[in-house]
Backbone and ligand atoms as CSV (ligand in chain L), in Angstrom:
chain,resi,resn,atom,element,x,y,z
A,1,UNK,N,N,-39.931,21.069,-52.564
A,1,UNK,CA,C,-40.021,21.366,-51.124
A,1,UNK,C,C,-41.477,21.294,-50.663
A,2,UNK,N,N,-41.634,20.863,-49.437
A,2,UNK,CA,C,-42.953,20.791,-48.834
A,2,UNK,C,C,-43.521,22.216,-48.680
A,3,UNK,N,N,-44.558,22.510,-49.485
A,3,UNK,CA,C,-45.081,23.883,-49.476
A,3,UNK,C,C,-45.784,24.247,-48.168
A,4,UNK,N,N,-46.197,23.217,-47.428
A,4,UNK,CA,C,-46.828,23.514,-46.141
A,4,UNK,C,C,-45.824,24.190,-45.201
A,5,UNK,N,N,-44.571,23.754,-45.338
A,5,UNK,CA,C,-43.522,24.359,-44.500
A,5,UNK,C,C,-43.335,25.828,-44.882
A,6,UNK,N,N,-43.349,26.094,-46.193
A,6,UNK,CA,C,-43.206,27.469,-46.672
A,6,UNK,C,C,-44.378,28.303,-46.157
A,7,UNK,N,N,-45.578,27.750,-46.270
A,7,UNK,CA,C,-46.768,28.469,-45.804
A,7,UNK,C,C,-46.667,28.778,-44.310
A,8,UNK,N,N,-46.158,27.789,-43.555
A,8,UNK,CA,C,-46.061,27.975,-42.102
A,8,UNK,C,C,-45.072,29.092,-41.770
A,9,UNK,N,N,-43.980,29.141,-42.530
A,9,UNK,CA,C,-42.978,30.194,-42.295
A,9,UNK,C,C,-43.594,31.563,-42.595
A,10,UNK,N,N,-44.290,31.657,-43.712
A,10,UNK,CA,C,-44.914,32.934,-44.093
A,10,UNK,C,C,-45.939,33.348,-43.036
A,11,UNK,N,N,-46.689,32.367,-42.583
A,11,UNK,CA,C,-47.723,32.601,-41.576
A,11,UNK,C,C,-47.113,33.154,-40.289
A,12,UNK,N,N,-45.938,32.575,-39.941
A,12,UNK,CA,C,-45.245,32.981,-38.718
A,12,UNK,C,C,-44.985,34.489,-38.697
A,13,UNK,N,N,-44.745,35.027,-39.893
A,13,UNK,CA,C,-44.467,36.470,-39.989
A,13,UNK,C,C,-45.714,37.252,-40.414
A,14,UNK,N,N,-46.865,36.630,-40.250
A,14,UNK,CA,C,-48.142,37.289,-40.564
A,14,UNK,C,C,-48.194,37.847,-41.977
A,15,UNK,N,N,-47.504,37.167,-42.905
A,15,UNK,CA,C,-47.492,37.605,-44.310
A,15,UNK,C,C,-47.004,39.044,-44.448
A,16,UNK,N,N,-46.261,39.497,-43.438
A,16,UNK,CA,C,-45.788,40.884,-43.435
A,16,UNK,C,C,-44.669,41.057,-44.462
A,17,UNK,N,N,-44.908,41.930,-45.413
A,17,UNK,CA,C,-43.960,42.139,-46.508
A,17,UNK,C,C,-42.582,42.596,-46.022
A,18,UNK,N,N,-42.563,43.336,-44.909
A,18,UNK,CA,C,-41.270,43.817,-44.403
A,18,UNK,C,C,-40.416,42.668,-43.847
A,19,UNK,N,N,-41.051,41.517,-43.658
A,19,UNK,CA,C,-40.313,40.358,-43.132
A,19,UNK,C,C,-39.830,39.434,-44.260
A,20,UNK,N,N,-39.866,39.937,-45.465
A,20,UNK,CA,C,-39.501,39.110,-46.625
A,20,UNK,C,C,-38.117,38.457,-46.462
A,21,UNK,N,N,-37.161,39.247,-46.008
A,21,UNK,CA,C,-35.796,38.738,-45.836
A,21,UNK,C,C,-35.778,37.602,-44.797
A,22,UNK,N,N,-36.479,37.821,-43.690
A,22,UNK,CA,C,-36.532,36.813,-42.626
A,22,UNK,C,C,-37.202,35.526,-43.128
A,23,UNK,N,N,-38.219,35.689,-43.953
A,23,UNK,CA,C,-38.907,34.519,-44.516
A,23,UNK,C,C,-37.934,33.715,-45.367
A,24,UNK,N,N,-37.176,34.410,-46.214
A,24,UNK,CA,C,-36.212,33.713,-47.084
A,24,UNK,C,C,-35.117,33.038,-46.247
A,25,UNK,N,N,-34.703,33.718,-45.184
A,25,UNK,CA,C,-33.669,33.132,-44.307
A,25,UNK,C,C,-34.182,31.840,-43.663
A,26,UNK,N,N,-35.425,31.861,-43.241
A,26,UNK,CA,C,-35.992,30.669,-42.598
A,26,UNK,C,C,-36.120,29.516,-43.593
A,27,UNK,N,N,-36.475,29.844,-44.832
A,27,UNK,CA,C,-36.597,28.782,-45.850
A,27,UNK,C,C,-35.220,28.195,-46.134
A,28,UNK,N,N,-34.235,29.077,-46.239
A,28,UNK,CA,C,-32.879,28.586,-46.488
A,28,UNK,C,C,-32.400,27.713,-45.322
A,29,UNK,N,N,-32.725,28.122,-44.095
A,29,UNK,CA,C,-32.315,27.338,-42.920
A,29,UNK,C,C,-32.955,25.953,-42.966
A,30,UNK,N,N,-34.151,25.904,-43.477
A,30,UNK,CA,C,-34.890,24.634,-43.560
A,30,UNK,C,C,-34.334,23.731,-44.650
A,31,UNK,N,N,-34.004,24.322,-45.805
A,31,UNK,CA,C,-33.633,23.530,-46.989
A,31,UNK,C,C,-32.161,23.625,-47.391
A,32,UNK,N,N,-31.436,24.511,-46.745
A,32,UNK,CA,C,-30.030,24.789,-47.100
A,32,UNK,C,C,-29.880,25.527,-48.424
A,33,UNK,N,N,-30.984,25.831,-49.075
A,33,UNK,CA,C,-30.963,26.682,-50.267
A,33,UNK,C,C,-32.383,27.186,-50.512
A,34,UNK,N,N,-32.536,28.041,-51.520
A,34,UNK,CA,C,-33.861,28.589,-51.810
A,34,UNK,C,C,-34.405,27.980,-53.105
A,35,UNK,N,N,-35.245,26.966,-52.985
A,35,UNK,CA,C,-35.816,26.388,-54.210
A,35,UNK,C,C,-36.685,27.420,-54.920
A,36,UNK,N,N,-36.658,27.381,-56.243
A,36,UNK,CA,C,-37.421,28.358,-57.017
A,36,UNK,C,C,-38.911,28.302,-56.683
A,37,UNK,N,N,-39.432,27.073,-56.541
A,37,UNK,CA,C,-40.876,26.972,-56.271
A,37,UNK,C,C,-41.243,27.586,-54.923
A,38,UNK,N,N,-40.291,27.535,-53.979
A,38,UNK,CA,C,-40.555,28.162,-52.675
A,38,UNK,C,C,-40.586,29.681,-52.826
A,39,UNK,N,N,-39.693,30.215,-53.650
A,39,UNK,CA,C,-39.675,31.672,-53.857
A,39,UNK,C,C,-40.946,32.115,-54.578
A,40,UNK,N,N,-41.412,31.276,-55.491
A,40,UNK,CA,C,-42.660,31.606,-56.211
A,40,UNK,C,C,-43.839,31.635,-55.239
A,41,UNK,N,N,-43.824,30.684,-54.317
A,41,UNK,CA,C,-44.896,30.607,-53.318
A,41,UNK,C,C,-44.880,31.857,-52.417
A,42,UNK,N,N,-43.685,32.242,-52.018
A,42,UNK,CA,C,-43.534,33.437,-51.167
A,42,UNK,C,C,-44.115,34.657,-51.893
A,43,UNK,N,N,-43.758,34.801,-53.167
A,43,UNK,CA,C,-44.240,35.945,-53.953
A,43,UNK,C,C,-45.766,35.928,-54.042
A,44,UNK,N,N,-46.289,34.738,-54.260
A,44,UNK,CA,C,-47.750,34.609,-54.432
A,44,UNK,C,C,-48.490,34.946,-53.128
A,45,UNK,N,N,-48.089,34.301,-52.052
A,45,UNK,CA,C,-48.809,34.475,-50.785
A,45,UNK,C,C,-48.585,35.863,-50.187
A,46,UNK,N,N,-47.352,36.361,-50.284
A,46,UNK,CA,C,-47.074,37.667,-49.679
A,46,UNK,C,C,-47.428,38.813,-50.614
A,47,UNK,N,N,-47.878,38.432,-51.801
A,47,UNK,CA,C,-48.331,39.414,-52.790
A,47,UNK,C,C,-47.252,40.456,-53.108
A,48,UNK,N,N,-46.057,39.927,-53.383
A,48,UNK,CA,C,-44.975,40.796,-53.851
A,48,UNK,C,C,-44.512,40.251,-55.198
A,49,UNK,N,N,-43.976,41.104,-56.073
A,49,UNK,CA,C,-43.538,40.600,-57.372
A,49,UNK,C,C,-42.414,39.573,-57.200
A,50,UNK,N,N,-42.441,38.533,-58.028
A,50,UNK,CA,C,-41.393,37.508,-57.952
A,50,UNK,C,C,-40.016,38.132,-58.134
A,51,UNK,N,N,-39.941,39.155,-58.995
A,51,UNK,CA,C,-38.647,39.797,-59.252
A,51,UNK,C,C,-38.049,40.380,-57.969
A,52,UNK,N,N,-38.918,40.815,-57.061
A,52,UNK,CA,C,-38.421,41.378,-55.797
A,52,UNK,C,C,-37.835,40.281,-54.914
A,53,UNK,N,N,-38.527,39.157,-54.898
A,53,UNK,CA,C,-38.051,38.021,-54.100
A,53,UNK,C,C,-36.717,37.534,-54.657
A,54,UNK,N,N,-36.663,37.380,-55.979
A,54,UNK,CA,C,-35.437,36.820,-56.560
A,54,UNK,C,C,-34.275,37.805,-56.488
A,55,UNK,N,N,-34.553,39.110,-56.587
A,55,UNK,CA,C,-33.424,40.046,-56.504
A,55,UNK,C,C,-32.870,40.084,-55.087
A,56,UNK,N,N,-33.739,39.930,-54.104
A,56,UNK,CA,C,-33.285,39.865,-52.707
A,56,UNK,C,C,-32.428,38.605,-52.511
A,57,UNK,N,N,-32.891,37.507,-53.086
A,57,UNK,CA,C,-32.185,36.224,-52.939
A,57,UNK,C,C,-30.823,36.244,-53.626
A,58,UNK,N,N,-30.712,36.971,-54.714
A,58,UNK,CA,C,-29.424,37.008,-55.419
A,58,UNK,C,C,-28.492,38.092,-54.845
A,59,UNK,N,N,-29.081,39.094,-54.194
A,59,UNK,CA,C,-28.259,40.180,-53.643
A,59,UNK,C,C,-27.402,39.694,-52.474
A,60,UNK,N,N,-27.987,38.892,-51.609
A,60,UNK,CA,C,-27.262,38.441,-50.419
A,60,UNK,C,C,-26.524,37.136,-50.704
A,61,UNK,N,N,-25.199,37.191,-50.507
A,61,UNK,CA,C,-24.409,36.010,-50.846
A,61,UNK,C,C,-24.677,34.847,-49.893
A,62,UNK,N,N,-25.314,35.125,-48.766
A,62,UNK,CA,C,-25.607,34.033,-47.832
A,62,UNK,C,C,-26.710,33.113,-48.364
A,63,UNK,N,N,-27.440,33.593,-49.363
A,63,UNK,CA,C,-28.469,32.738,-49.963
A,63,UNK,C,C,-27.880,31.926,-51.108
A,64,UNK,N,N,-28.362,30.702,-51.227
A,64,UNK,CA,C,-27.950,29.878,-52.359
A,64,UNK,C,C,-29.186,29.495,-53.157
A,65,UNK,N,N,-29.076,29.647,-54.475
A,65,UNK,CA,C,-30.205,29.281,-55.335
A,65,UNK,C,C,-30.039,27.847,-55.841
A,66,UNK,N,N,-28.879,27.287,-55.579
A,66,UNK,CA,C,-28.606,25.897,-55.975
A,66,UNK,C,C,-28.744,25.022,-54.740
A,67,UNK,N,N,-29.153,23.760,-54.946
A,67,UNK,CA,C,-29.238,22.866,-53.792
A,67,UNK,C,C,-27.888,22.751,-53.092
A,68,UNK,N,N,-27.923,22.791,-51.802
A,68,UNK,CA,C,-26.699,22.611,-51.029
A,68,UNK,C,C,-26.905,21.498,-50.025
A,69,UNK,N,N,-25.813,20.821,-49.730
A,69,UNK,CA,C,-25.912,19.677,-48.850
A,69,UNK,C,C,-26.126,20.072,-47.398
A,70,UNK,N,N,-26.566,19.093,-46.645
A,70,UNK,CA,C,-26.737,19.277,-45.210
A,70,UNK,C,C,-25.375,19.600,-44.576
A,71,UNK,N,N,-24.318,18.984,-45.125
A,71,UNK,CA,C,-22.964,19.238,-44.633
A,71,UNK,C,C,-22.121,19.863,-45.745
A,72,UNK,N,N,-21.476,20.971,-45.433
A,72,UNK,CA,C,-20.598,21.632,-46.399
A,72,UNK,C,C,-19.161,21.206,-46.094
A,73,UNK,N,N,-18.550,20.512,-47.049
A,73,UNK,CA,C,-17.170,20.043,-46.878
A,73,UNK,C,C,-16.257,21.042,-47.593
A,74,UNK,N,N,-15.540,21.832,-46.802
A,74,UNK,CA,C,-14.694,22.876,-47.369
A,74,UNK,C,C,-13.227,22.463,-47.265
A,75,UNK,N,N,-12.568,22.403,-48.407
A,75,UNK,CA,C,-11.154,22.022,-48.413
A,75,UNK,C,C,-10.324,23.276,-48.664
A,76,UNK,N,N,-9.364,23.529,-47.777
A,76,UNK,CA,C,-8.525,24.713,-47.952
A,76,UNK,C,C,-7.489,24.437,-49.040
A,77,UNK,N,N,-7.439,25.334,-50.019
A,77,UNK,CA,C,-6.482,25.187,-51.118
A,77,UNK,C,C,-5.460,26.319,-51.096
A,78,UNK,N,N,-5.331,26.968,-49.943
A,78,UNK,CA,C,-4.314,28.013,-49.797
A,78,UNK,C,C,-2.921,27.404,-49.939
A,79,UNK,N,N,-1.927,28.264,-50.078
A,79,UNK,CA,C,-0.568,27.775,-50.379
A,79,UNK,C,C,-0.061,26.739,-49.374
A,80,UNK,N,N,-0.182,27.062,-48.077
A,80,UNK,CA,C,0.353,26.148,-47.055
A,80,UNK,C,C,-0.338,24.779,-47.125
A,81,UNK,N,N,-1.646,24.787,-47.263
A,81,UNK,CA,C,-2.384,23.518,-47.349
A,81,UNK,C,C,-2.068,22.831,-48.670
A,82,UNK,N,N,-1.913,23.618,-49.723
A,82,UNK,CA,C,-1.641,23.071,-51.048
A,82,UNK,C,C,-0.347,22.262,-51.053
A,83,UNK,N,N,0.715,22.857,-50.493
A,83,UNK,CA,C,2.002,22.161,-50.509
A,83,UNK,C,C,2.001,20.939,-49.595
A,84,UNK,N,N,1.081,20.914,-48.659
A,84,UNK,CA,C,1.009,19.754,-47.756
A,84,UNK,C,C,0.033,18.687,-48.255
A,85,UNK,N,N,-0.430,18.852,-49.469
A,85,UNK,CA,C,-1.222,17.768,-50.071
A,85,UNK,C,C,-2.711,18.002,-50.232
A,86,UNK,N,N,-3.166,19.268,-50.098
A,86,UNK,CA,C,-4.604,19.545,-50.228
A,86,UNK,C,C,-5.215,19.036,-51.553
A,87,UNK,N,N,-4.489,19.163,-52.688
A,87,UNK,CA,C,-5.105,18.675,-53.926
A,87,UNK,C,C,-5.429,17.184,-53.872
A,88,UNK,N,N,-4.566,16.409,-53.194
A,88,UNK,CA,C,-4.830,14.968,-53.086
A,88,UNK,C,C,-6.012,14.698,-52.163
A,89,UNK,N,N,-6.105,15.506,-51.105
A,89,UNK,CA,C,-7.238,15.356,-50.177
A,89,UNK,C,C,-8.539,15.698,-50.908
A,90,UNK,N,N,-8.512,16.786,-51.675
A,90,UNK,CA,C,-9.698,17.170,-52.448
A,90,UNK,C,C,-10.111,16.040,-53.390
A,91,UNK,N,N,-9.134,15.470,-54.073
A,91,UNK,CA,C,-9.409,14.374,-55.006
A,91,UNK,C,C,-10.056,13.193,-54.290
A,92,UNK,N,N,-9.548,12.912,-53.107
A,92,UNK,CA,C,-10.077,11.784,-52.342
A,92,UNK,C,C,-11.510,12.063,-51.867
A,93,UNK,N,N,-11.762,13.302,-51.434
A,93,UNK,CA,C,-13.121,13.672,-51.006
A,93,UNK,C,C,-14.070,13.546,-52.208
A,94,UNK,N,N,-13.621,14.034,-53.380
A,94,UNK,CA,C,-14.455,13.952,-54.598
A,94,UNK,C,C,-14.742,12.487,-54.938
A,95,UNK,N,N,-13.717,11.641,-54.797
A,95,UNK,CA,C,-13.874,10.222,-55.127
A,95,UNK,C,C,-14.843,9.553,-54.136
A,96,UNK,N,N,-14.673,9.845,-52.866
A,96,UNK,CA,C,-15.526,9.242,-51.830
A,96,UNK,C,C,-16.997,9.633,-52.014
A,97,UNK,N,N,-17.225,10.904,-52.345
A,97,UNK,CA,C,-18.609,11.391,-52.443
A,97,UNK,C,C,-19.181,11.241,-53.857
A,98,UNK,N,N,-18.301,10.977,-54.807
A,98,UNK,CA,C,-18.771,10.776,-56.187
A,98,UNK,C,C,-19.229,12.057,-56.858
A,99,UNK,N,N,-18.724,13.188,-56.404
A,99,UNK,CA,C,-19.067,14.485,-57.004
A,99,UNK,C,C,-17.798,15.323,-57.135
A,100,UNK,N,N,-17.883,16.367,-57.948
A,100,UNK,CA,C,-16.730,17.260,-58.123
A,100,UNK,C,C,-16.862,18.456,-57.185
A,101,UNK,N,N,-15.770,19.168,-57.055
A,101,UNK,CA,C,-15.768,20.402,-56.270
A,101,UNK,C,C,-16.886,21.333,-56.760
A,102,UNK,N,N,-17.646,21.876,-55.831
A,102,UNK,CA,C,-18.737,22.784,-56.198
A,102,UNK,C,C,-20.075,22.071,-56.348
A,103,UNK,N,N,-20.042,20.746,-56.318
A,103,UNK,CA,C,-21.289,19.992,-56.516
A,103,UNK,C,C,-21.868,19.483,-55.196
A,104,UNK,N,N,-23.115,19.014,-55.290
A,104,UNK,CA,C,-23.844,18.486,-54.134
A,104,UNK,C,C,-24.283,17.059,-54.437
A,105,UNK,N,N,-24.169,16.183,-53.464
A,105,UNK,CA,C,-24.597,14.792,-53.684
A,105,UNK,C,C,-26.108,14.744,-53.921
A,106,UNK,N,N,-26.561,13.741,-54.644
A,106,UNK,CA,C,-27.984,13.691,-55.004
A,106,UNK,C,C,-28.883,13.478,-53.780
A,107,UNK,N,N,-28.326,12.927,-52.689
A,107,UNK,CA,C,-29.145,12.775,-51.476
A,107,UNK,C,C,-29.116,14.050,-50.625
A,108,UNK,N,N,-28.498,15.122,-51.187
A,108,UNK,CA,C,-28.409,16.427,-50.519
A,108,UNK,C,C,-27.723,16.357,-49.156
A,109,UNK,N,N,-26.820,15.420,-49.037
A,109,UNK,CA,C,-26.117,15.246,-47.764
A,109,UNK,C,C,-24.845,16.120,-47.712
A,110,UNK,N,N,-24.097,16.153,-48.847
A,110,UNK,CA,C,-22.816,16.862,-48.847
A,110,UNK,C,C,-22.670,17.800,-50.046
A,111,UNK,N,N,-21.995,18.913,-49.797
A,111,UNK,CA,C,-21.559,19.811,-50.871
A,111,UNK,C,C,-20.058,20.005,-50.684
A,112,UNK,N,N,-19.311,19.972,-51.785
A,112,UNK,CA,C,-17.865,20.220,-51.693
A,112,UNK,C,C,-17.577,21.650,-52.137
A,113,UNK,N,N,-16.775,22.328,-51.325
A,113,UNK,CA,C,-16.331,23.678,-51.671
A,113,UNK,C,C,-14.849,23.796,-51.362
A,114,UNK,N,N,-14.204,24.770,-51.981
A,114,UNK,CA,C,-12.807,25.038,-51.617
A,114,UNK,C,C,-12.695,26.489,-51.178
A,115,UNK,N,N,-11.631,26.757,-50.443
A,115,UNK,CA,C,-11.412,28.107,-49.938
A,115,UNK,C,C,-9.907,28.357,-49.987
A,116,UNK,N,N,-9.494,29.619,-50.014
A,116,UNK,CA,C,-8.067,29.929,-50.024
A,116,UNK,C,C,-7.630,30.508,-48.694
A,117,UNK,N,N,-7.095,29.661,-47.854
A,117,UNK,CA,C,-6.547,30.021,-46.541
A,117,UNK,C,C,-7.582,30.603,-45.577
A,118,UNK,N,N,-7.729,29.929,-44.467
A,118,UNK,CA,C,-8.612,30.433,-43.414
A,118,UNK,C,C,-7.788,30.835,-42.190
A,119,UNK,N,N,-6.458,30.942,-42.387
A,119,UNK,CA,C,-5.600,31.413,-41.299
A,119,UNK,C,C,-5.239,30.348,-40.278
A,120,UNK,N,N,-5.408,29.094,-40.641
A,120,UNK,CA,C,-5.034,28.006,-39.718
A,120,UNK,C,C,-4.019,27.112,-40.420
A,121,UNK,N,N,-3.023,27.751,-41.030
A,121,UNK,CA,C,-2.092,27.041,-41.918
A,121,UNK,C,C,-1.352,25.893,-41.229
A,122,UNK,N,N,-1.113,26.013,-39.923
A,122,UNK,CA,C,-0.389,24.952,-39.210
A,122,UNK,C,C,-1.170,23.641,-39.230
A,123,UNK,N,N,-2.467,23.747,-39.493
A,123,UNK,CA,C,-3.316,22.546,-39.498
A,123,UNK,C,C,-3.376,21.880,-40.878
A,124,UNK,N,N,-2.677,22.473,-41.851
A,124,UNK,CA,C,-2.788,21.972,-43.220
A,124,UNK,C,C,-2.270,20.555,-43.400
A,125,UNK,N,N,-2.821,19.790,-44.312
A,125,UNK,CA,C,-4.012,20.143,-45.088
A,125,UNK,C,C,-5.266,20.131,-44.211
A,126,UNK,N,N,-6.101,21.111,-44.453
A,126,UNK,CA,C,-7.246,21.342,-43.574
A,126,UNK,C,C,-8.575,21.165,-44.318
A,127,UNK,N,N,-9.465,20.412,-43.675
A,127,UNK,CA,C,-10.823,20.265,-44.193
A,127,UNK,C,C,-11.759,20.777,-43.103
A,128,UNK,N,N,-12.685,21.637,-43.489
A,128,UNK,CA,C,-13.677,22.138,-42.529
A,128,UNK,C,C,-15.032,21.580,-42.947
A,129,UNK,N,N,-15.659,20.875,-42.043
A,129,UNK,CA,C,-16.995,20.363,-42.335
A,129,UNK,C,C,-17.948,21.056,-41.370
A,130,UNK,N,N,-18.881,21.790,-41.965
A,130,UNK,CA,C,-19.771,22.656,-41.195
A,130,UNK,C,C,-18.877,23.619,-40.386
A,131,UNK,N,N,-18.829,23.473,-39.074
A,131,UNK,CA,C,-17.977,24.373,-38.292
A,131,UNK,C,C,-16.765,23.628,-37.727
A,132,UNK,N,N,-16.614,22.369,-38.079
A,132,UNK,CA,C,-15.574,21.548,-37.451
A,132,UNK,C,C,-14.301,21.501,-38.289
A,133,UNK,N,N,-13.180,21.775,-37.643
A,133,UNK,CA,C,-11.889,21.754,-38.323
A,133,UNK,C,C,-11.280,20.354,-38.236
A,134,UNK,N,N,-10.949,19.792,-39.373
A,134,UNK,CA,C,-10.237,18.517,-39.415
A,134,UNK,C,C,-8.850,18.829,-39.971
A,135,UNK,N,N,-7.876,18.930,-39.057
A,135,UNK,CA,C,-6.533,19.342,-39.466
A,135,UNK,C,C,-5.618,18.174,-39.757
A,136,UNK,N,N,-4.536,18.490,-40.503
A,136,UNK,CA,C,-3.511,17.496,-40.853
A,136,UNK,C,C,-4.133,16.214,-41.384
A,137,UNK,N,N,-5.088,16.381,-42.244
A,137,UNK,CA,C,-5.824,15.233,-42.797
A,137,UNK,C,C,-5.006,14.553,-43.896
A,138,UNK,N,N,-4.942,13.248,-43.824
A,138,UNK,CA,C,-4.292,12.503,-44.914
A,138,UNK,C,C,-5.387,11.832,-45.744
A,139,UNK,N,N,-5.035,11.444,-46.955
A,139,UNK,CA,C,-6.041,10.838,-47.840
A,139,UNK,C,C,-6.649,9.587,-47.211
A,140,UNK,N,N,-5.842,8.869,-46.433
A,140,UNK,CA,C,-6.363,7.630,-45.838
A,140,UNK,C,C,-7.363,7.897,-44.712
A,141,UNK,N,N,-7.427,9.143,-44.243
A,141,UNK,CA,C,-8.364,9.471,-43.154
A,141,UNK,C,C,-9.678,10.054,-43.669
A,142,UNK,N,N,-9.721,10.326,-44.973
A,142,UNK,CA,C,-10.890,11.006,-45.544
A,142,UNK,C,C,-12.178,10.195,-45.365
A,143,UNK,N,N,-12.102,8.914,-45.654
A,143,UNK,CA,C,-13.309,8.075,-45.594
A,143,UNK,C,C,-13.925,8.110,-44.187
A,144,UNK,N,N,-13.073,7.909,-43.182
A,144,UNK,CA,C,-13.559,7.885,-41.804
A,144,UNK,C,C,-14.110,9.251,-41.388
A,145,UNK,N,N,-13.431,10.302,-41.827
A,145,UNK,CA,C,-13.879,11.662,-41.499
A,145,UNK,C,C,-15.296,11.898,-42.042
A,146,UNK,N,N,-15.521,11.513,-43.295
A,146,UNK,CA,C,-16.837,11.735,-43.908
A,146,UNK,C,C,-17.901,10.848,-43.271
A,147,UNK,N,N,-17.501,9.662,-42.867
A,147,UNK,CA,C,-18.456,8.723,-42.262
A,147,UNK,C,C,-19.090,9.282,-40.999
A,148,UNK,N,N,-18.332,10.067,-40.272
A,148,UNK,CA,C,-18.870,10.665,-39.041
A,148,UNK,C,C,-20.113,11.506,-39.334
A,149,UNK,N,N,-20.145,12.086,-40.530
A,149,UNK,CA,C,-21.276,12.955,-40.890
A,149,UNK,C,C,-22.368,12.170,-41.606
A,150,UNK,N,N,-21.925,11.112,-42.281
A,150,UNK,CA,C,-22.881,10.242,-42.972
A,150,UNK,C,C,-23.723,9.495,-41.932
A,151,UNK,N,N,-23.026,8.991,-40.914
A,151,UNK,CA,C,-23.686,8.248,-39.833
A,151,UNK,C,C,-23.313,8.889,-38.509
A,152,UNK,N,N,-24.057,9.937,-38.104
A,152,UNK,CA,C,-23.688,10.705,-36.909
A,152,UNK,C,C,-23.517,9.843,-35.661
A,153,UNK,N,N,-24.197,8.696,-35.574
A,153,UNK,CA,C,-24.105,7.875,-34.365
A,153,UNK,C,C,-22.679,7.397,-34.143
A,154,UNK,N,N,-21.897,7.308,-35.260
A,154,UNK,CA,C,-20.522,6.821,-35.114
A,154,UNK,C,C,-19.625,7.852,-34.440
A,155,UNK,N,N,-20.139,9.118,-34.331
A,155,UNK,CA,C,-19.348,10.153,-33.682
A,155,UNK,C,C,-19.264,9.906,-32.182
A,156,UNK,N,N,-20.334,9.279,-31.671
A,156,UNK,CA,C,-20.356,9.041,-30.230
A,156,UNK,C,C,-19.449,7.872,-29.891
A,157,UNK,N,N,-18.834,7.958,-28.726
A,157,UNK,CA,C,-17.975,6.851,-28.271
A,157,UNK,C,C,-16.861,6.818,-29.150
L,1,FES,S1,S,-3.413,27.712,-46.427
L,1,FES,FE1,FE,-4.917,26.464,-45.532
L,1,FES,S2,S,-5.303,27.484,-43.673
L,1,FES,FE2,FE,-3.823,28.719,-44.589
């Protein structure tokens, strides 16, 4: 990660130790996860023990210590979605992106995750990308759905 960005974030909070959580949140917002070297930099500049930074980062589930993609592709594997073909949709998403569930593409564009029912069962099989619900998705629609995020310009028109 560009350490100048980390420095700028720390600077924004005047190196104030009480803003440690906010600093980590801003880094995560920038990178979609907390790189170890960024946490080391925070500890060094803010003069707090690294163990404090890392325990804060592991305590809050909203932080990720693993690289995460710009777009989170969440496939619902709840019962209703499952019986309507969610496993096949998941397989197709994995094939299209060349990664398995739980992994992130090497260009840090996509991460695949699964969830068990989000209460929109009528839309099954359901894929949620970022905040967008893609309901009643068939395997043949997966490629086009992902392309919208790969090439955002195709979303227009
Ligand atoms: S099972 Fe998928 S939304 Fe309920």
